Every structure is written in structure tokens, then in C-alpha cells.
C-alpha positions, 0 to 999 in steps of 0.5 A: 499499499503507498504512503497515499493511500494509506493516509486515507484509509488512516483519516476515513477510520479516524473521522469514523471514530470521532463522528462515533464518539461524538458525544463522548468527547464532552467528556473526554475533550482532552481525546477529543482536541487530541484527534482533532490534531491528528486529523488536521496533521494527517490532512495537512500531509495527504495534502502536502503528497498529492501537491508534489504528485503533481508537479 
């Protein structure tokens, strides 16, 4: 599996997990924030890979 596909899969899994645990974030803000930060980092990394691929 190439790096781009791996990132896309991880992003999808994290989004699914966050959606499922929507109300859990009300009680555990630290985990919710950590997941959001991880998701932003993965999206940015995927964006950078996409840009490199187009050049």
C-alpha cells in the first residue's frame, strides 16, 4: 500500500471514530482535541503528498 492510500485510510478511520464518539467528546475533551489535531496533521500531510505528485 502506498503512503497516499495509507493516509486516506487512516483519515477515514479517524473521522469515523470521531463521528461515532460525538457525545463522548463532551466528557473527554483531551481525547477529542488529540484526535482533531491528528486529523488536521494527516490532512495536511496528504495535501503535501498530492502537491508533490502534481509537480
